[in-house]
Structures are given as structure tokens and as C-alpha cells.
N, C-alpha and C positions, 0 to 999 in steps of 0.2 A: 502494499497500500503506501509507503515513502516511497517505495522509488517512480510510483505510479506518480505520486505529486509531485516529486522532484521534475520528472521531465514533463508534467504539463505546466511546472511552474515558469519552468525555465523556457518550456514555448511560446508562452505567452508571452513572457519579457521580452524574447528575442521577436516576438512578431508586433509588439506595438515600436519596437526599434525600427523594424523593417517600414513600418506606416506612418512614423514621424519622415522616416528617410524620403518615400513615396513622395510624400506631401512635402517636403521643401525641394524635391528634385523638380516636380511639376510646378511651384511655385514661384520657384529662381527661372523656372524656364520661362514662365509665362511673364515675369519681370524683363526678363530679357527680350523677349520677344517685343514688348510695350518701348522697351528703350530703344532700340534696331527703328520702330516706325515713327518714337519722335525725334531720333538722334538726340540721347542721351548722351554725355562727354564721360560718363564715366565705362558705360559699354560701348568697348573700343571694339567696334564688330570692321575696322576700314579691312579686316584679312578675311574676310565671310562675305564681300559685298557680290561676287561672283555665286554666290547661290540664292537661289529662290527664299522666302521670309522661313518658312519652317523647316528649313534645313539651315542656314545662318544660325536659327536659334538651335538647335540640338547640338550641332560642332562646337559653337561656341561655349554650351554648359558643358559641354565633355571633355572641351578643353579646359576649365574650371570649374573645377568639382572643389573646390575646398570650400569657399563662400556658404554653400549650402549643407555641407560634412559640418560645418562648424555649426549654423544655427539648430541644424540634426541635435548635434553633442548639448549643445544649451537649452535647448526644450527638454530633452531627457534628464538634466542637469538640474531644471527648475521642480522636473517632477520627483526626481529623487529626493529635494531637497524639500518639497512640501510633504515628503513621507517621514522624512526624519522628522520634521515638525510635529507631525498626528502623532509619530509615535514614540515620541519624545526622547529621541536619540537612539531608538534602537536596533532603527533602518541602518546607521552608521557603524555600529558595533556587529552587526550579520553579514556588513561589507568589509571589515577587516581592517577599518578606519582606525590605526594604532601607530606610536609612534616608530621610529624604524633607530635597531640601535648602528652604533657606527661598523660594526664586520658586517650587518645585516648589506649596509651600502656600501661595502667594499665588494661583498663577494657578489651583487646585483652588477657593478660597474664591469666586475672583472666575466661573469658569464656573459653580460648583454655584448664586451668585446672581442670573445670569442666566439659567439655567434655570428659577426659579419665575416672572420675570417671559414669558418666552417661553412655557410650557408652559400656564401659568393662562390669558394672553391668548387663546389661541388655543382649549383648551378650554372660556373664556369666552365666547367667539364661538358657538363649535359648541352650547354651549347654550343663546344666545340664537334660532338658527335651529331647531334641532331639539326643544327643553325635556326632554331627554334628560337624566340622573341624573347629574354625573360630578361626583363628590366623590372627592379624596386621602383621606380617614378619614372613614367616614359616622358621620352624627351620634349613632348609640347607643351608638359609641365612648366621645364626650364624656360621655355619661350615667353608662357605665360604667365609666369611669377618669379619675381628675382632669389634667388641663394635666400639671402637674409630672410625673407618670407616665407620660403618652403623648409627651413630649420625654427624658424619660429612654430609656424601651425603644426605641419606635419612629424617637423622632431619634436617638440614640445606638448604643446597644446593636445593635439587626436591621444599620446599616448595616456594623457593623463587622464582624459575620458572615458577610452577605451578599457583600460584597466580596471577604473573605479565600476564598470558595467559589467564585464568579463569574467576579470578577475575577483571584482567584489561580490556585485549582484547573482550573476551563473553559477559562478564555482561555489558561492555560498551556500545557491541555494539546490545545486546538487549533490553539495555534501551531506545534506541531512538522509538524501537516500541511498548514497551509493558510498563506496569506498574512497579515500582519497586518492589513488591511483585513476581509477575507473574516471573521476570526478574530476580529475586534471586533465584528461584524455579527452571525455564528453564537453569540457569547455572550450579544449582548444583545437578541436574539431569543428562547433559551433563559430568561433572567434574567424575560423579560416572560410568556410562557408560564405560569414557577412560580410568579405571584400568581394564577393560576386566578380574575382575576375583569377581565373588561374594562373598568371606569373605572381601574383600578390599574397595569393594563397600558398603555393609552393615557399614564399619567400616568411609568412606569418606564422606558417603553421607551428615551427620550432620557438618562437618565439614565446605562441600562445601555450607550450607546453612546460618548459621552462618559468613562464610568470608563474605556473598555478604550483610548479612543485617550489618555486620561493614565497608565498603566499601561504601556501600551507606548514614548510618549515618555520617560516621567522614570523606567524598570522600576520604582517601585516601588509595591505596591498602597496604598500609606498616601497618594498624591494622589489616588485614587477614595474612599478610607473620608472626608476631609475634602469634597471635590465631596458626597458620598451624604450625609453629615453634617448638611451649610450646606442641599441644598434640601427633605430632612426636616424639621429644625426649622424651616427657614421655613414651608413649608405647612402644617404642624401647626398653628404658632403662628396664621398670619392667615387658616386655614379657620377654627378658634373663633373669631376676633376678623369674621369675616366681611366683613374687607378688599375682598374683589374683588368686588362690589357694583357694577361701573361701566357705562357705555352703550360701544355698539361704539367711538366714537372713542377714548375712555379706555385701553379694551383693547388698538386699534389701536396707539397710544401705548408701551404696556408692552409690545406684542412686538416694534416696533420698538428702544426700548431696550434690551432684552435682549437682539435682535441683535447691536447694534453693541458691546455689553455683551460679549458670548461672543466677538465676531471680533475683537476686540482684547484678550480671553485668549488664542484659539488661535493669536494671534499668536507671544504671548510662549511659547507652548508650543513653537514652531518655532524659536524661539530658544532654548531653551534644548539642550543637551548630554546626551546620557544620562548616567546615573553609571556610573561603571566599580568 
């Protein structure tokens, strides 16, 4: 019964997130469409002038997803804040919002850095063999936004919101009906699916698993936030610099180095006692 309840609650929460996301998406597209018609200055649609109105709106929104995504997370955060007020703070406790100790912080940073090497190394080798286009940030986004803007929004703001929802709320609900290990895997799968993009799903699935492990061991969602922030910032910057343009041997060395760093960090996690 507890397992069924955990699945239903997690599915409903994900459904609310998806519904808000879709509302923000179509709402933003409507605003952009009006902006193109009325030639609002903030809608810089000159690059889409060769398209008809509907196509121009669609392509513009596709190349500028951060605005409506941040709006989506702000609305979700407002809902969570309201729930916290109604429950007199119990929602915050359920989401593992607790202070992070220095040892936990250092482990989070190390695990984030290790993932950068492992994931980029493995996917780099996959690209060499298959010639698939596996990129963390589409090239068009670097044309639509400045590097600083991406580092702040995708690198910092998005991980904070995502960890509060997926490792705070979703993982908390799943942990009521499943073992910690299975709850971590399920929350990681949901997190991966939520990106609705094969390339990004491959990049973020390892984050979901390791962030879940950190939250279980440290009992603080802030540990997951720091891992996620380090991983996002590093990938955004390195992708912009075209840093990972290496041959197979170099990519293999990166994977081995990242794996060693990850095992070292995970060993430290086992030594840390949960906060009380």
C-alpha cells in the first residue's frame, strides 16, 4: 500500500510540474507571437524573418527556452512555499532542507567534478563511434544567450529548483514506500525523463543517481544542489570552449581519472554519519 501511495504521489507531483511547464511554454509562445506582430524590442526576431509567423514563434521559443523554464520553476516554488506555510514547515523537513556540513560540501564538489570527466569521456567515445550529436547545451543557445547568463541560470538557478523538486520532494515521497536505493533510482529516472531530450537525459541521469545517494547519506538536499551546480557550470563552460575535443585514448584517460575521483568521493560519503 505504501509503495502504491508513493508512486501515485510522485506521479501527481510530476504531472503538476509537466502541466505548469506546458502552460508556461504555450503562454510564452503566445507572448512571443504578439511581440513579433507588434515588433516589441525585447523580442529580437530578426533572425527568424524568413519564416511565417507561426514558424517564427516556434523557432524563437525553441532557441530561447530559459525564460519560460525559469517561470515554471518560480511557480512550482511558490506552490511549495505555500505548502510549507500551510503545514507549518513540515514540507521543508520532508524535503531534507537542512544545513550542510563542510565535509558533505567537499564531497559534493568532488563528485560533481568526477561526473564531468566520466560522462563527457564516455559520451565523447560514443560520438566517435556513432557520430551522434550529444551535447549538453545546444549550440543555438550560445547564440541566444551570453555565457554569463547561461552560467547563472542553467548553472546555478536551475539546479537549485530541480534539486528541491526531484531530490527534495520526489525522492522524499518515494522513500516512504521503497528502499533508499530503489527510491534513488526511481527519482533519477523521473528526473531524466523530465528533460524530454535524449541527449540531455543521458547527461543528467548520472546526476540524478549521485544526487540521490548524497541526499540519503547526508540527509540534506543542499549536497545535491552543490553537486548539480558544479556539474552544470563545468559542462556549460567547457562546451563553450570546445574543451573535450580529444581522441579515444585521451577520452579513456578522462573516464579513468573521473572514476578514481568518484570512488574516492563516495568512500568519503560512507565515512560521513548522517546529520541529526
